[in-house]
C-alpha positions, 0 to 999 in steps of 0.5 A, spaced: 499 499 499 503 506 497 501 514 498 494 515 497 492 508 495 486 505 499 483 498 499 477 496 503 475 489 506 467 489 507 463 485 511 456 484 511 453 485 518 448 480 521 447 483 528 448 490 531 455 490 536 455 493 542 461 499 544 467 496 546 474 493 543 475 491 537 481 485 536 485 487 530 490 482 528 493 486 521 500 482 520 503 484 514 509 483 508 513 490 508 516 491 502 518 499 503 518 504 509 511 507 509 506 509 514 499 506 513 492 509 516 487 504 518 480 505 518 474 501 522 468 503 519 461 503 520 458 503 513 450 504 512 448 506 504 451 512 502 453 514 509 459 512 513 461 512 520 468 512 523 468 507 529 476 507 530 482 509 526 490 509 528 496 510 523 502 505 523 509 506 521 512 500 517 520 498 516 522 492 512 525 486 515 533 486 514 536 482 509 530 482 503 526 478 508 519 477 506 516 474 512 509 477 515 511 482 521 506 481 528 501 487 528 495 487 533 492 492 536 485 494 541 481 499 538 475 502 542 470 504 537 461 505 539 456 501 538 452 499 531 446 499 531 444 493 525 439 495 519 439 489 514 444 492 509 449 495 513 456 493 512 463 493 517 469 496 513 477 495 515 480 500 510 487 501 510 491 507 506 498 508 504 500 515 506 508 516 505 511 510 501 511 512 493 510 503 492 504 501 491 506 495 495 509 497 501 504 494 505 501 487 504 496 484 508 498 477 509 494 473 506 499 467 507 498 466 514 503 461 517 506 459 509 510 466 511 511 466 519 504 470 520 497 470 521 492 473 516 488 479 518 482 478 522 477 483 526 474 479 533 468 484 534 466 486 541 461 481 545 
């Protein structure tokens, strides 16, 4: 994910979510030094409600190793009052690198010595 690039992963909500901490695992392969903004969003139709946001600075592993680096965080967020059609969005946006592949979420799990990104909602 390089500067100005943004990706979203959408999930169709099935029920309301209480306020609380979202546990976010976002292991990634870091190709170039990059700062990334992460957002948790509740989308209802054309309206986005920002639930939580944070920035992370990433550095590649030494020696050109492309293994996943572990990253996780708890993000406090308000409740979601569910209606049919609502979506939960995990968005990440590169803000500092010119490389479009500076941060790559680890979709290979243990193959790259990491975890597949996932989010545990509050209960």
